[in-house]
Steps between C-alpha positions, in 0.01 A plus 500: 500500500520720810802308620667541164441880511626522856822314420550719192443816706732399783770383263492822310525703821796291619680565169436875522294500189193662644377790288824550309506862381491568123779700351394872534506734208559861578199731509610793283488833678309338778560509875268196552151383427148535635249229414122548524231228465168608338302202628286515181223233513524461123869422524742600777813695404806644659612844372876555533635858547866615493579725787719797425747657742236773583247237593277547190357195326527405133305208356724213385248236412170315580513125580198270507509264801310223331218528751203720595451756772211485737290701741355431843133599563480840656830621360530872412849620427692171560342187346730262689476665844853378576872594506780318323317378186805600296824404674860550388777260617812715465748219578385290207363779270160337495147663503196317619148610393169350626220431252201514730247422233688194374627362840856504372834675561739620221868485540698767301875526473616859504765556236615866495184696414315195358291220650521147388211272591631170634199334649132520585421268792191416697466710821394198718169668574240745388557871425870558574569849642845511660852350453787495751864387428770388742809371345395220260166461663181663367159518668171590331189605682162406351208708626180312409348166615625558852846599402819299456882540493688308241879466537747438220874469436641713219713280278667630191240774458197257557291434807477145641202454732580402861279577805128571479308639802125572494405792726146399574373860515127567492379524139334830429324593177334823393615857565693405818732263309743794441559544874453140614776320308871476593725788398868401492757234565849601633804311625688619812850630427665202664274258302359331812132579433252576229227748600159565336280799562132412500330846498145474628479133428611421845677821611825306566853435394577133414849395584629176345836366626734376232633150515771420238326568168153479654261680730346404830163329448315764698583859569524693822209745491580853621169675578468849365134550587317768309821639335481351146873419454543563121867520403828454669879538470812510720680814617875534535486360845317190396166599645188392314310819394133455411270737323158463679195617309265474796631780715712651206823438688845343482579231751847373583577152645818351643583180310639210694315200650168629361412866461472762779322831444730793561301804370188609314502845350192650321579669170202738509431400143234274335544146359855443622588176329843478337855548624847529355840517666764756396810436722428652839168634394168354379200631326131381509253562232156645590261414216207697649709817561716490184815530701816344630587511869872484585666371811851452635561167658622501860690223676218456757242467221332839564487687163571869462259670262657678197171649366251425222553554121215533250480249212257438225173337576488152644851458650585130505822298460843653493866410428834662607817491290796301635692824567197631696494830308165447321154385592243396249130451596204382305186715496221255422224725383692621191733208474806715535834509683606803691879543537660661808862592602574397859686775688769446757246581763246255360290772326341421156523733205283409198680451168238379256186300430497218244169344376537122455297348211188314610602522866203675680435300811821303464747408770860381465821699480874418547827696448853389415 
């Protein structure tokens, strides 16, 4: 069966059929969309909002994922303790949502301002928390039972399972589970490696080399002792930028044959855990300080501080629009989304706050 699936996947890729986009219907009076996951344990949903030219949000619809949300022990304002639980693939107009309570992933086609559910597939592990996309390849990070990464190939709007790698992290139960499970999976811009942040599970970054449609059997372990690497993204120079909850800092790494630390800059805030890139700038979310810290990316990896901006309580995951004009951040205590206009100098000006139904403690946001 595995051989059959692999042959199907490779054939589809060769024919250029991977994740064929659906025909897009125009979103009336909309400049794009913002999608928010409510991670409801009774039934996970994605709420779709039209984005107007002034950045304000207008509800377009609510879409059940066909799975359940979940919560790690010890969670307060972010039940998944992760980044990337809702991921938009712009090239193929596809949205991926994790269902942590069901151990599944939902695949939605994005058709104008509507979502079309195409598939609900097993996550290849327990408690999926993060999704990364590179071309036609999709990687899902599972947080419990020692952690695992499941690789897929996207074929005609469906995921075909490929590589599976167990992480072998220490299994932690009780109140520390929230901090001692992996936080995110990302793929390097050139597609050469898949990287996992382990938070306080092992205080490290796990770097899997890619081989064809698979991953190396074992990762290179990049020690980040005591720093709790939580979430990551890549700046405009290709540096890996990591939000570290231990020292409440942002760390930058050169990406090449492994990772090389370039800089670590304290935010001066509390619970620095999430990060989002906006062109030449990036912003980290500080859940304990109810704030966003902005930075300008420099070629040598040393960020230039742009200042802190106040948000609602429990600042968590964020998304930036493709034109880099607007930033939307979830505030987990109230289950809301704060909208900001991004100035030419990187400053943030608040536009509005939108309360998302049944989304207190939720994580997962994406913009198109």
